[in-house]
ROBADO-378229 format. One record per residue (C-alpha): residue number from 1; residue in three letters; chain; y, x, z. Coordinates in steps of 0.1 Angstrom, whole numbers, plus 5000, padded with zeros to 4 digits. Example, Ala and Ser with C-alpha at 12.3 -4.5 7.8 and 13.67 -1.06 7.14 Angstrom:
residues 2
NODE     i    aa   ch   north   east     up
NODE     1   ALA    A    4955   5123   5078
NODE     2   SER    A    4989   5137   5071
***
This chain:
residues 190
NODE     i    aa   ch   north   east     up
NODE     1   UNK    A    8704   2111   3310
NODE     2   UNK    A    8722   2098   3340
NODE     3   UNK    A    8760   2103   3342
NODE     4   UNK    A    8754   2125   3373
NODE     5   UNK    A    8728   2148   3355
NODE     6   UNK    A    8751   2161   3329
NODE     7   UNK    A    8773   2178   3356
NODE     8   UNK    A    8743   2194   3375
NODE     9   UNK    A    8737   2231   3373
NODE    10   UNK    A    8717   2253   3396
NODE    11   UNK    A    8728   2289   3407
NODE    12   UNK    A    8704   2314   3392
NODE    13   UNK    A    8692   2325   3428
NODE    14   UNK    A    8685   2289   3437
NODE    15   UNK    A    8666   2285   3403
NODE    16   UNK    A    8643   2314   3408
NODE    17   UNK    A    8635   2303   3446
NODE    18   UNK    A    8628   2266   3434
NODE    19   UNK    A    8607   2277   3404
NODE    20   UNK    A    8587   2299   3426
NODE    21   UNK    A    8583   2270   3452
NODE    22   UNK    A    8573   2246   3427
NODE    23   UNK    A    8548   2269   3409
NODE    24   UNK    A    8532   2277   3444
NODE    25   UNK    A    8530   2239   3450
NODE    26   UNK    A    8515   2234   3416
NODE    27   UNK    A    8488   2261   3420
NODE    28   UNK    A    8479   2251   3455
NODE    29   UNK    A    8473   2212   3447
NODE    30   UNK    A    8457   2216   3411
NODE    31   UNK    A    8438   2181   3418
NODE    32   UNK    A    8472   2165   3412
NODE    33   UNK    A    8474   2177   3375
NODE    34   UNK    A    8440   2188   3363
NODE    35   UNK    A    8443   2204   3329
NODE    36   UNK    A    8480   2211   3332
NODE    37   UNK    A    8494   2247   3328
NODE    38   UNK    A    8524   2258   3350
NODE    39   UNK    A    8536   2280   3319
NODE    40   UNK    A    8542   2247   3300
NODE    41   UNK    A    8557   2230   3328
NODE    42   UNK    A    8582   2259   3335
NODE    43   UNK    A    8592   2261   3299
NODE    44   UNK    A    8600   2224   3300
NODE    45   UNK    A    8619   2228   3332
NODE    46   UNK    A    8638   2256   3318
NODE    47   UNK    A    8648   2235   3286
NODE    48   UNK    A    8662   2208   3311
NODE    49   UNK    A    8686   2226   3336
NODE    50   UNK    A    8700   2193   3348
NODE    51   UNK    A    8664   2181   3357
NODE    52   UNK    A    8659   2212   3377
NODE    53   UNK    A    8689   2208   3397
NODE    54   UNK    A    8677   2173   3404
NODE    55   UNK    A    8643   2186   3415
NODE    56   UNK    A    8663   2210   3439
NODE    57   UNK    A    8679   2180   3455
NODE    58   UNK    A    8644   2164   3460
NODE    59   UNK    A    8633   2196   3476
NODE    60   UNK    A    8666   2200   3497
NODE    61   UNK    A    8659   2165   3512
NODE    62   UNK    A    8624   2170   3520
NODE    63   UNK    A    8605   2155   3491
NODE    64   UNK    A    8580   2185   3480
NODE    65   UNK    A    8582   2175   3445
NODE    66   UNK    A    8551   2182   3424
NODE    67   UNK    A    8538   2172   3390
NODE    68   UNK    A    8514   2143   3390
NODE    69   UNK    A    8510   2137   3353
NODE    70   UNK    A    8519   2143   3317
NODE    71   UNK    A    8530   2120   3290
NODE    72   UNK    A    8517   2134   3260
NODE    73   UNK    A    8537   2111   3236
NODE    74   UNK    A    8571   2121   3251
NODE    75   UNK    A    8560   2155   3263
NODE    76   UNK    A    8575   2147   3296
NODE    77   UNK    A    8559   2159   3331
NODE    78   UNK    A    8564   2134   3357
NODE    79   UNK    A    8573   2145   3393
NODE    80   UNK    A    8567   2126   3424
NODE    81   UNK    A    8578   2133   3459
NODE    82   UNK    A    8545   2145   3474
NODE    83   UNK    A    8558   2154   3509
NODE    84   UNK    A    8530   2141   3535
NODE    85   UNK    A    8556   2118   3551
NODE    86   UNK    A    8588   2099   3535
NODE    87   UNK    A    8612   2126   3528
NODE    88   UNK    A    8632   2135   3562
NODE    89   UNK    A    8665   2139   3544
NODE    90   UNK    A    8663   2104   3529
NODE    91   UNK    A    8656   2080   3560
NODE    92   UNK    A    8675   2055   3577
NODE    93   UNK    A    8688   2038   3549
NODE    94   UNK    A    8690   2002   3537
NODE    95   UNK    A    8673   1994   3503
NODE    96   UNK    A    8705   1990   3482
NODE    97   UNK    A    8742   1983   3482
NODE    98   UNK    A    8738   1945   3482
NODE    99   UNK    A    8715   1946   3513
NODE   100   UNK    A    8739   1974   3530
NODE   101   UNK    A    8769   1951   3524
NODE   102   UNK    A    8753   1921   3540
NODE   103   UNK    A    8750   1939   3575
NODE   104   UNK    A    8777   1929   3596
NODE   105   UNK    A    8775   1959   3620
NODE   106   UNK    A    8754   1990   3624
NODE   107   UNK    A    8754   2000   3587
NODE   108   UNK    A    8737   2031   3579
NODE   109   UNK    A    8754   2058   3560
NODE   110   UNK    A    8736   2051   3528
NODE   111   UNK    A    8710   2033   3507
NODE   112   UNK    A    8680   2044   3489
NODE   113   UNK    A    8690   2030   3456
NODE   114   UNK    A    8724   2046   3457
NODE   115   UNK    A    8709   2079   3470
NODE   116   UNK    A    8684   2080   3443
NODE   117   UNK    A    8708   2072   3416
NODE   118   UNK    A    8733   2099   3428
NODE   119   UNK    A    8703   2125   3428
NODE   120   UNK    A    8691   2113   3393
NODE   121   UNK    A    8658   2098   3403
NODE   122   UNK    A    8642   2066   3404
NODE   123   UNK    A    8624   2048   3434
NODE   124   UNK    A    8586   2048   3429
NODE   125   UNK    A    8572   2012   3416
NODE   126   UNK    A    8544   1997   3432
NODE   127   UNK    A    8520   2011   3408
NODE   128   UNK    A    8536   2047   3411
NODE   129   UNK    A    8531   2045   3450
NODE   130   UNK    A    8495   2034   3445
NODE   131   UNK    A    8489   2062   3420
NODE   132   UNK    A    8506   2086   3446
NODE   133   UNK    A    8480   2073   3472
NODE   134   UNK    A    8452   2083   3451
NODE   135   UNK    A    8463   2120   3451
NODE   136   UNK    A    8462   2122   3492
NODE   137   UNK    A    8474   2104   3523
NODE   138   UNK    A    8509   2099   3523
NODE   139   UNK    A    8531   2079   3548
NODE   140   UNK    A    8505   2077   3575
NODE   141   UNK    A    8532   2078   3601
NODE   142   UNK    A    8563   2067   3581
NODE   143   UNK    A    8571   2044   3553
NODE   144   UNK    A    8590   2045   3519
NODE   145   UNK    A    8608   2021   3501
NODE   146   UNK    A    8596   2014   3468
NODE   147   UNK    A    8613   1997   3438
NODE   148   UNK    A    8615   1960   3443
NODE   149   UNK    A    8609   1935   3416
NODE   150   UNK    A    8638   1915   3406
NODE   151   UNK    A    8626   1882   3418
NODE   152   UNK    A    8620   1895   3452
NODE   153   UNK    A    8652   1915   3452
NODE   154   UNK    A    8672   1881   3443
NODE   155   UNK    A    8658   1864   3472
NODE   156   UNK    A    8671   1892   3495
NODE   157   UNK    A    8641   1910   3501
NODE   158   UNK    A    8628   1945   3494
NODE   159   UNK    A    8593   1963   3494
NODE   160   UNK    A    8580   1994   3512
NODE   161   UNK    A    8546   2012   3512
NODE   162   UNK    A    8527   2031   3538
NODE   163   UNK    A    8490   2042   3544
NODE   164   UNK    A    8472   2032   3577
NODE   165   UNK    A    8435   2031   3587
NODE   166   UNK    A    8429   2048   3554
NODE   167   UNK    A    8442   2017   3534
NODE   168   UNK    A    8475   2015   3514
NODE   169   UNK    A    8498   1986   3527
NODE   170   UNK    A    8527   1971   3509
NODE   171   UNK    A    8551   1951   3529
NODE   172   UNK    A    8584   1937   3529
NODE   173   UNK    A    8617   1934   3547
NODE   174   UNK    A    8650   1922   3542
NODE   175   UNK    A    8669   1948   3520
NODE   176   UNK    A    8695   1951   3549
NODE   177   UNK    A    8671   1967   3572
NODE   178   UNK    A    8664   2003   3579
NODE   179   UNK    A    8645   2024   3602
NODE   180   UNK    A    8643   2061   3613
NODE   181   UNK    A    8607   2063   3599
NODE   182   UNK    A    8617   2048   3565
NODE   183   UNK    A    8631   2067   3536
NODE   184   UNK    A    8623   2067   3499
NODE   185   UNK    A    8602   2086   3475
NODE   186   UNK    A    8613   2092   3439
NODE   187   UNK    A    8600   2101   3406
NODE   188   UNK    A    8615   2123   3378
NODE   189   UNK    A    8605   2126   3343
NODE   190   UNK    A    8614   2161   3328
***
C-alpha cells in the first residue's frame, strides 16, 4: 500500500455514488471484463476502502475507471482509466519531477508521475496501453504519457501513446515537454 493510501477514506454519500457509477459502467461495458461479476468486484472494493478512495480520485479527474481484468492468483481486480480521451483533469503535465526541474521557464503545475503517485495509481506500461486499445478506441484526439523504461528515461526521454488512423502509435518526447492534449492514464489493482 502506498503511503498516501492509508489516509484515504471516502464519505458514505461519495462511496454510494461512486459504486453506482462504477456498476453502471461495468454493466455497460461487459466486453472489457467478460465472465466477471459486479457483486464480486464490489465486495473486493468494500474490503479496500483506500482503493475505493483512489478510484474516486480517478473518476473526479475524468478517468472513467473500469475493470479490465482479474488476477485469479492474487484475487485482484485491475482497473484502467477508460475515458475515450486522456483524462481532462490530468493534462498539461511534464512526465516526471526531473523533467519538470529541467525546464528553465513555463513550468506546468505538476507532473504525471507525481500526480499518479499522489493518487495512488501507476502509469500504464506500454503493454497495458496496448491492452487498453484492444478494448476500444482511446486517445484518438489526445495522447497519454505511459511508463517510460529506465533506459529511455535515463537519456531524458519519455513515452506516450495515442491512436490515429485506426492504429496505435507510441511516441517519444523529452520528459520536460507538456501539451494541453496530453495527460496520463493509470492502473489500479484492488
